[in-house]
C-alpha positions as CSV (number, residue, x, y, z in Angstrom):
1,X,-11.4,-14.8,35.6
2,X,-10.3,-11.8,33.6
3,X,-12.3,-9.5,31.4
4,X,-11.0,-7.6,28.4
5,X,-10.8,-3.9,28.6
6,X,-13.5,-2.0,26.8
7,X,-12.5,-1.2,23.2
8,X,-15.0,1.1,21.6
9,X,-15.3,1.1,17.8
10,X,-16.0,4.6,16.5
11,X,-18.8,4.9,14.0
12,X,-19.2,8.0,11.8
13,X,-22.3,8.3,9.6
14,X,-21.8,10.1,6.3
15,X,-23.9,10.9,3.3
16,X,-22.1,12.4,0.3
17,X,-23.5,13.9,-2.9
18,X,-20.8,14.9,-5.4
19,X,-21.2,16.0,-8.9
20,X,-18.6,17.2,-11.4
21,X,-18.2,18.1,-15.1
22,X,-14.8,18.2,-16.8
23,X,-14.3,19.5,-20.3
24,X,-10.9,19.7,-21.9
25,X,-9.3,20.1,-25.4
26,X,-5.9,20.1,-27.1
27,X,-4.5,21.3,-30.4
28,X,-1.0,20.4,-31.5
29,X,1.0,21.0,-34.6
30,X,4.2,19.1,-35.5
31,X,7.0,19.8,-38.0
32,X,10.6,19.2,-38.9
33,X,13.2,21.8,-39.8
34,X,16.8,21.3,-40.8
35,X,19.4,23.8,-39.6
36,X,22.8,22.7,-41.0
37,X,23.7,19.3,-39.5
38,X,21.0,19.7,-36.8
39,X,17.4,18.5,-37.4
40,X,14.7,20.1,-35.3
41,X,11.6,18.0,-34.6
42,X,9.1,20.7,-33.4
43,X,5.9,20.4,-31.6
44,X,3.6,23.4,-30.7
45,X,0.5,22.9,-28.6
46,X,-2.4,24.6,-26.8
47,X,-4.6,23.0,-24.2
48,X,-7.4,24.1,-22.0
49,X,-9.9,22.7,-19.5
50,X,-12.9,23.7,-17.5
51,X,-13.9,21.9,-14.3
52,X,-17.1,22.4,-12.2
53,X,-17.4,20.5,-8.9
54,X,-20.3,20.5,-6.6
55,X,-20.1,18.7,-3.2
56,X,-22.5,18.3,-0.3
57,X,-21.7,16.1,2.7
58,X,-23.8,15.3,5.8
59,X,-22.1,13.8,8.8
60,X,-22.7,12.8,12.4
61,X,-20.2,11.6,15.0
62,X,-21.2,9.8,18.2
63,X,-21.7,11.9,21.3
64,X,-22.7,11.5,25.0
65,X,-26.3,12.1,24.0
66,X,-26.2,9.7,21.1
67,X,-23.5,7.1,22.0
68,X,-23.8,4.9,19.0
69,X,-20.3,3.6,19.2
70,X,-19.9,-0.2,19.9
71,X,-17.6,-2.0,22.3
72,X,-16.4,-4.9,20.2
73,X,-15.9,-7.2,23.2
74,X,-19.3,-6.4,24.9
75,X,-21.5,-4.9,22.2
76,X,-24.8,-3.3,23.2
77,X,-27.1,-2.8,20.3
78,X,-29.9,-0.4,19.7
79,X,-28.1,2.9,20.0
80,X,-29.7,5.7,18.0
81,X,-27.7,8.1,16.0
82,X,-28.6,11.8,15.9
83,X,-29.9,13.2,12.6
84,X,-27.1,14.0,10.1
85,X,-26.0,17.6,9.9
86,X,-24.5,19.6,7.1
87,X,-20.7,19.2,7.2
88,X,-19.7,20.6,3.8
89,X,-21.4,22.3,0.9
90,X,-19.1,23.7,-1.8
91,X,-19.1,24.6,-5.4
92,X,-15.8,24.9,-7.2
93,X,-15.0,26.2,-10.7
94,X,-11.6,25.9,-12.4
95,X,-10.5,27.4,-15.7
96,X,-7.1,26.8,-17.1
97,X,-5.2,27.2,-20.4
98,X,-1.6,26.5,-21.4
99,X,0.8,26.9,-24.3
100,X,3.8,24.7,-24.8
101,X,6.7,24.2,-27.3
102,X,9.0,21.2,-27.7
103,X,12.1,20.9,-29.8
104,X,13.8,17.5,-30.2
105,X,17.1,18.1,-31.7
106,X,19.0,15.4,-33.7
107,X,22.5,16.7,-33.1
108,X,24.5,13.7,-34.5
109,X,23.6,10.0,-35.0
110,X,24.7,9.4,-31.4
111,X,23.4,12.6,-29.6
112,X,19.9,13.9,-29.2
113,X,18.6,16.7,-27.1
114,X,15.1,17.9,-25.9
115,X,14.1,21.4,-25.0
116,X,10.7,22.7,-24.1
117,X,8.9,25.4,-22.0
118,X,5.2,25.3,-20.9
119,X,3.2,28.2,-19.6
120,X,0.1,27.6,-17.5
121,X,-2.6,30.0,-16.4
122,X,-5.2,29.0,-13.9
123,X,-8.3,30.6,-12.2
124,X,-10.2,29.0,-9.3
125,X,-13.3,30.0,-7.4
126,X,-14.5,28.0,-4.4
127,X,-17.8,29.0,-2.8
128,X,-18.4,27.6,0.7
129,X,-22.2,27.7,1.0
130,X,-22.2,26.4,4.6
131,X,-20.2,29.4,5.8
132,X,-21.3,31.9,3.2
133,X,-17.8,32.6,2.1
134,X,-15.9,32.6,-1.2
135,X,-12.3,32.1,-2.2
136,X,-10.7,33.1,-5.5
137,X,-7.2,32.8,-6.8
138,X,-5.4,33.2,-10.1
139,X,-2.1,31.4,-10.6
140,X,0.4,31.1,-13.5
141,X,3.8,29.3,-13.9
142,X,6.4,28.5,-16.5
143,X,7.7,24.9,-16.5
144,X,10.8,24.1,-18.6
145,X,12.3,20.7,-19.3
146,X,15.5,19.6,-20.9
147,X,16.9,16.2,-21.8
148,X,19.9,14.6,-23.4
149,X,20.4,11.2,-24.9
150,X,23.7,9.6,-25.9
151,X,23.7,6.3,-27.9
152,X,27.3,5.0,-28.2
153,X,26.0,1.7,-29.6
154,X,22.9,0.7,-31.4
155,X,21.9,-1.4,-28.4
156,X,22.8,1.1,-25.7
157,X,21.3,4.5,-24.7
158,X,22.2,6.8,-21.9
159,X,20.0,9.7,-20.9
160,X,19.5,12.5,-18.4
161,X,16.6,14.9,-18.0
162,X,15.4,17.7,-15.7
163,X,12.1,19.4,-15.5
164,X,9.8,21.6,-13.5
165,X,6.1,21.0,-13.0
166,X,2.9,22.8,-12.0
167,X,-0.4,21.4,-11.0
168,X,-3.3,23.3,-9.3
169,X,-4.9,21.7,-6.2
170,X,-8.6,21.3,-6.0
171,X,-10.7,22.1,-2.9
172,X,-10.4,24.3,0.2
173,X,-8.6,23.8,3.4
174,X,-9.9,23.1,7.0
175,X,-9.5,26.8,7.6
176,X,-11.6,27.7,4.5
177,X,-8.6,28.9,2.5
178,X,-7.8,28.2,-1.1
179,X,-5.1,25.5,-1.5
180,X,-1.8,26.5,-3.1
181,X,-0.8,24.8,-6.3
182,X,1.6,21.9,-6.3
183,X,5.0,22.5,-7.9
184,X,7.8,20.1,-8.6
185,X,11.4,19.7,-9.7
186,X,12.7,16.4,-11.1
187,X,16.0,15.0,-12.2
188,X,16.5,11.6,-13.8
189,X,19.4,9.6,-15.3
190,X,19.2,6.2,-16.8
191,X,20.2,3.6,-19.4
192,X,18.4,1.4,-21.8
193,X,19.9,-1.8,-23.2
194,X,18.5,-4.0,-26.0
195,X,19.7,-7.6,-26.0
196,X,18.9,-10.9,-27.6
197,X,18.9,-9.3,-31.0
198,X,16.4,-6.6,-29.8
199,X,13.9,-9.1,-28.4
200,X,14.6,-8.0,-24.8
201,X,14.7,-4.5,-23.5
202,X,16.0,-3.5,-20.0
203,X,16.0,0.0,-18.4
204,X,17.5,1.3,-15.2
205,X,16.6,4.8,-13.9
206,X,17.7,6.8,-10.9
207,X,15.5,9.8,-10.1
208,X,14.8,12.5,-7.5
209,X,11.6,14.5,-7.3
210,X,10.9,17.4,-5.0
211,X,7.3,18.6,-4.7
212,X,5.9,21.5,-2.8
213,X,2.3,21.6,-1.5
214,X,1.5,17.9,-2.0
215,X,-2.0,17.3,-0.6
216,X,-2.5,14.7,2.1
217,X,-5.2,14.1,4.7
218,X,-5.4,16.9,7.3
219,X,-4.7,15.4,10.7
220,X,-7.4,17.7,12.2
221,X,-10.2,16.3,10.0
222,X,-10.2,13.5,7.4
223,X,-12.8,15.5,5.4
224,X,-10.2,18.0,4.4
225,X,-6.8,18.0,2.6
226,X,-3.7,19.9,3.7
227,X,-0.5,20.7,1.8
228,X,2.4,18.7,3.3
229,X,4.9,21.5,2.9
230,X,7.6,19.8,0.8
231,X,7.9,16.2,-0.1
232,X,11.0,14.6,-1.7
233,X,11.2,11.2,-3.3
234,X,14.2,9.5,-4.7
235,X,14.6,6.0,-6.0
236,X,15.6,3.4,-8.5
237,X,13.4,1.7,-11.1
238,X,14.4,-1.4,-13.0
239,X,12.3,-2.7,-15.9
240,X,12.8,-5.7,-18.2
241,X,10.4,-6.8,-21.0
242,X,10.7,-9.0,-24.0
243,X,11.1,-12.6,-25.2
244,X,13.5,-14.4,-22.9
245,X,13.2,-17.5,-25.1
246,X,11.3,-18.6,-28.1
247,X,7.6,-17.8,-27.6
248,X,8.0,-16.9,-23.9
249,X,7.6,-13.3,-22.9
250,X,8.8,-11.9,-19.6
251,X,7.8,-8.6,-17.9
252,X,9.6,-7.6,-14.8
253,X,9.7,-4.4,-12.8
254,X,11.1,-3.3,-9.4
255,X,11.1,0.0,-7.7
256,X,12.8,1.3,-4.6
257,X,11.2,4.6,-3.4
258,X,12.2,6.8,-0.5
259,X,9.5,9.4,-0.1
260,X,9.7,11.7,3.0
261,X,8.3,15.0,4.2
262,X,11.3,17.4,4.0
263,X,9.5,20.5,5.2
264,X,6.7,19.8,7.6
265,X,5.1,21.5,10.7
266,X,3.8,20.6,14.1
267,X,1.1,18.3,12.6
268,X,3.2,16.8,9.8
269,X,6.7,16.2,11.0
270,X,9.7,16.8,8.8
271,X,11.6,13.6,8.1
272,X,8.5,11.4,8.3
273,X,7.6,8.9,5.5
274,X,4.9,10.1,3.2
275,X,1.8,7.9,3.6
276,X,0.7,5.1,1.2
277,X,4.1,5.0,-0.6
278,X,6.0,1.7,-0.2
279,X,9.7,1.6,-0.2
280,X,9.8,-1.6,-2.2
281,X,7.4,-2.8,-4.9
282,X,7.7,-5.3,-7.7
283,X,5.8,-7.1,-10.5
284,X,6.6,-10.1,-12.6
285,X,4.6,-11.8,-15.3
286,X,5.4,-14.7,-17.6
287,X,3.4,-15.3,-20.8
288,X,4.1,-18.2,-23.2
289,X,2.7,-18.3,-26.7
290,X,1.6,-21.3,-28.8
291,X,-0.6,-22.3,-31.7
292,X,-4.1,-23.4,-30.8
293,X,-6.2,-24.3,-33.9
294,X,-5.7,-21.7,-36.5
295,X,-4.9,-19.0,-33.9
296,X,-2.5,-18.0,-31.1
297,X,-3.1,-18.7,-27.4
298,X,-1.2,-16.8,-24.6
299,X,-1.9,-18.3,-21.1
300,X,0.2,-16.8,-18.3
301,X,0.4,-15.3,-14.9
302,X,2.3,-13.2,-12.5
303,X,2.7,-11.7,-9.0
304,X,2.6,-8.1,-7.6
305,X,4.4,-7.2,-4.3
306,X,3.8,-4.0,-2.4
307,X,5.9,-3.3,0.7
308,X,4.7,-1.9,4.0
309,X,3.6,1.8,4.0
310,X,3.1,4.4,6.5
311,X,-0.7,4.7,7.0
312,X,-1.2,8.1,8.6
313,X,0.4,11.5,8.2
314,X,-0.3,12.6,11.8
315,X,2.7,13.3,13.9
316,X,1.4,11.2,16.8
317,X,0.9,7.9,15.0
318,X,3.1,5.0,14.1
319,X,0.4,3.3,12.1
320,X,1.7,1.1,9.2
321,X,-0.1,-0.8,6.5
322,X,1.4,-4.3,6.1
323,X,3.0,-5.6,2.9
324,X,1.2,-7.9,0.6
325,X,1.6,-10.1,-2.5
326,X,-1.2,-10.9,-5.0
327,X,-1.3,-13.2,-8.0
328,X,-2.9,-12.7,-11.4
329,X,-3.9,-15.0,-14.2
330,X,-3.9,-13.7,-17.8
331,X,-5.0,-15.7,-20.8
332,X,-6.0,-14.8,-24.3
333,X,-6.8,-16.6,-27.6
334,X,-7.0,-15.1,-31.1
335,X,-8.6,-17.7,-33.3
336,X,-8.3,-15.4,-36.3
337,X,-7.0,-11.9,-37.0
338,X,-10.4,-10.3,-36.3
339,X,-11.4,-11.9,-33.0
340,X,-9.6,-11.9,-29.6
341,X,-10.9,-13.5,-26.4
342,X,-9.2,-12.6,-23.1
343,X,-9.8,-13.9,-19.6
344,X,-8.0,-12.3,-16.7
345,X,-8.3,-12.9,-12.9
346,X,-6.9,-10.4,-10.4
347,X,-6.0,-11.4,-6.9
348,X,-6.2,-15.0,-7.9
349,X,-6.0,-16.5,-4.4
350,X,-8.4,-13.9,-2.9
351,X,-5.7,-12.5,-0.7
352,X,-7.0,-10.1,2.0
353,X,-4.9,-7.0,2.0
354,X,-5.1,-3.2,2.6
355,X,-4.6,-1.0,-0.4
356,X,-4.4,2.5,1.3
357,X,-5.6,4.5,4.3
358,X,-6.5,7.9,5.4
359,X,-5.6,7.0,9.0
360,X,-5.7,4.1,11.5
361,X,-9.6,4.3,11.6
362,X,-10.1,4.7,7.8
363,X,-8.5,1.9,5.9
364,X,-9.4,0.9,2.3
365,X,-9.4,-2.9,1.8
366,X,-7.9,-4.4,-1.3
367,X,-9.8,-5.7,-4.3
368,X,-11.4,-9.2,-3.9
369,X,-10.8,-11.8,-6.5
370,X,-12.0,-10.3,-9.8
371,X,-12.5,-12.1,-13.1
372,X,-13.0,-10.4,-16.4
373,X,-13.9,-11.8,-19.8
374,X,-13.3,-9.6,-22.8
375,X,-14.2,-10.2,-26.4
376,X,-12.9,-7.9,-29.2
377,X,-13.9,-8.1,-32.8
378,X,-12.5,-5.9,-35.6
379,X,-14.8,-5.2,-38.5
């Protein structure tokens, strides 16, 4: 007779109290100016936001004195957890404003160009009340973007674009330091084709994006985020949408994504796959239309596929989340121009799957079968 080895299941008790207020605003002005044969479609904008975030977390892990972990093969109940202790208490304020300009140039009937800079300024203060310390930083960046479109035929467009991006990161690190802002550089080329007399549109895009200071879970503590050095993703996206035959609409999308850590450290290894990003993903949906009474009915359905993903950023793990496929049902009926009734079911067959994870002991399950009924009436 053999007995299974003891396999403890680690339990961590947490109590979180998070509160945030986000205010934002934007003002834009548009205009058109002709300069000889070139037409300038101009856009000028200002935006700003203010964000206040207050977080308190109490936590307790099992210890020798309070061993409330459970052996899943030989459970012993009745363990008592120690009282929760303060794990984090922070207050963060963010203030940001930006100015941007965009010029879309109609060079010829076949050629169009896009030019535009953006200037961001950002101030952040994070007070760690547990440690009695405060961190402040002020950041600014200019992010240009350019694009070019060539349309040799009325049904065919070729394009290329390049851009820089800037996005402040919220929170503090495990070492109680302000987190650096995320910056990015992206390049994309693609084509768009209209077929079936404009009823079906297909696009193919190839891209590469390089991001610095992308946040991921800190391998030292799942309660904190850490910048993953530099992450690069490249891939191909294919989309098709439109009427493939009379009164039948098809929506199809596929993406191949290769996202890896290109500059890591001892905890996050260079060359490792970035967590929670599948190499392959796809969706397909087919929706017929027909007359029902005096209105139009659209019953249909589709599938979504997400490939396997690395589930942990730590250098010592090979934890992988499995791939999954879910089905959906979509149906709507508009008995008249004012009223529309829609009924949708996500995860139609109640598939058990895992949507994402922070690590091998912290996995987020996927959504159960969910049905929604929506009625919309226009007055």
